[in-house]
N, C-alpha and C positions, 0 to 999 in steps of 0.2 A: 256520677253524672246526675244532674237534676233536670227534669223536663216538666214544664208547666203548661197545662192546656189553657190558652188565653180565653177560650169560650167559657170555661168554668171558673178560672181564677185570673182575673184581668190584672196581672202584675208584670212588670218588665225587669225588675231587679230583685236581687236576693233580699235587700233591705225592705222593699215593698212587700215581698212574700212574708218575711218575718213580722213586719208591722201588722199585716192582715191576720196572720195566725195569732198574734197577741191580742188583737181586737176580737177574734172569734175563736176562743180556745176550744179545741176538739171538733170544730166544724169542718176544717179542711181535711182532706184525705191524701194519703200517699199509698201507692201500690208497690208490691214487691212480688217476686216469683214464689213466695211462700214464707210461712212462719219459720223463723230461725235462719232465714237466708242472709247472705252478706248484705243484700239490698235493704232488708228490714233493719238490720243492725246499724247500717250507715244512716238510715232514716232516724232511728232512735238517737244515735250520736249527734246528728244535726239538731234534733229537737232539744236535747240536753244542752248543747252548746249555745243554742239561740234562746233557751228558756221559753220554749213554746210547746204546745200540745196539739198533735194532729192525730187523726184516726187512721190506723193501718188497715189496708185492704189487701189481704193475701190472695194471690192467684195460685193455681196448681202448676207451677213452673212459669218460666218466662214466656213460653209460647202463647198461652192464653192472654197474658197481659199485653203482649205486643199485638196480638190479633185484635183484641178489643180496641186498642188505640188506633191501629191501622183502619179498622172497619169504620170507626167514627169519623176519622179524617177523610177516608175515601168517599163515604156517603155524603159528607159535607161538600166535597168537591163536585161530586156527580149532580148535586142539586143546583149548580150554577148554570143558568140558562145559556150563557155564552159558550160554555164547554159542551153542553148538550147539542147546541146548534153546530158546532165544529165537528163533533163526533158523528152526528147524523149526516153531515155533508160527506164524510168519509165512509158512510155505510155502516157505522158502528152504533149499535143500540145497547142499552144496559138497563139495569134495574137495581135500585138500592135494596140491599138485603142485610139481615142480621147474620152473624156467624152461624147460628142454628139453621137459618133458611138456606145458606150456602151449603152447609153439610147435608141437609136433606136433598137439595138439588143434585149434589155430587153423587150421593148414594143412588138416586134414581138413574142418573146418567151412567154410572158404573154398571148398573143392572142391564141397561139397554145395550151398552157396548159389549158386555160379557156374553149376552145372548147372541149377538152378531158374530163374535169371535168363535164361540162354541159351534154354532150352526154352520159356519163356513170353514171350520178347521184351521183357523189362522193361528200360526205359531211364530214365536220370535226365533230368529236364527242366531 
């Protein structure tokens, strides 16, 4: 599977991607779940077949790579005024955050809920 972020690399076809990579050797990047992963090997095989050079960006597993892409896409969508107006009409508010900010918020929330659970002796049945 090949996914291209149109905001970063404005191509629509594999030929356009290959032509761009040939024009900018080593400047385009591709992500994988990690060094030595099947995704990295597939990326290298693609580069060899197309006679191009791109920079590998390894993540620590597929989760962080997917999270980074989803975060970027979601934040982009949340910045659209028409969506914000529609969500506000439904009583929904939100804030664009990085994955690190979400993690910090969740840790704070977990602490709050844990205190309530402990103080009130709430147990799962």
